[in-house]
N, C-alpha and C positions, 0 to 999 in steps of 0.2 A: 489478552493482548490489547484490547481497547484502552485499558488503563495506562499501559506503557505509551501508547500513541498520544493519549490525552496529556500526559505529563512530559512528553518529549524524550522519553527514554528509549534505548535500543530494544528491539524485539528479541525474545529468546530464540536461540537457534533450535531448529528441529532436532529432536533426539529420541531415542527409544529408551524410555524409562519404564521400569516395571514397579509395581507396588501400589498400595492403596492410596498413597498421597498423590499419585500421578493419574491424569486422565487424558485420553486421546481426543484431540479436537480436529474436526474437519472443516475446511474452509471452502466456500463456493469459489468458482472461477473468478468472480468479481472481487470477492474478499481477498483472494490470493494476489490478484493484480494490485489491489490497494496496499496490502502488506509489503509487497515487493517495491511499490512506488515509494512508500514511506521509508523503507530501508535505503533505497537508492538516493532519495532526497536527503536524508541525514548524512550520507557519505559524500554528497556533492558539495556541501558547505554553502549552498544557496539559501538565502533567507526566504521565508514564506511570502513576504511582500514582493520580492524580486521574482519569485516563481509565478505569482499571480499576474504581475505585469507582463512577464514573458508569454503567458498563454492567454492574456486578455480577459481575465476574470477578476472579481473583487477578492480581497484577502480572506473574507469570511467563507467563500466558496472553497478555498484551499483546505480548510478544516474538514469540509464535507468529503473531499477527495480521499482523505485519510480515515474517515469514519466508516468502520466496517458494517455498520447498520444502515447506512444511507445508500440509496440506489442511484449512485452516480452514473453518468453516461460514459460509455467506454471511449468515445472519441475525446472526451476531456482528459481521461486517464492517459490515453495515447499522447495527447498534446503535452501533458505534464512530463511524461517520460522523455519526449523529444526535447523539451526545454532544459533538461538536465543532461542531455547528451546520450540518452538511452533509447532503445527501441523495444516496444512490446510485441512479442510474437506469441501466437496461439498454436498449440499442437493438439490434434484430435487423434485419439487412439481407440481401439476396440475395448469395450467394457470387459472386465474379467468375469 
């Protein structure tokens, strides 16, 4: 997924594929929020420079908000969602 983000491509939709050529990946809560932010950002039509200006950070930090390996602050991700007209909500449930 990181390659798609790096090249500005859409993320693959989650699906249940079976077979040797497919493998299941799990994302942490932060990575999931970043992937959703990236998808919502692409759909918004807002440019990275405009998003950076709206949330008061430099453009290079926008790249970090989409980087699944970077430990971004949750408040910055929330700000980015708000800047594109979205709201981040967290749900807690019992472990299986």
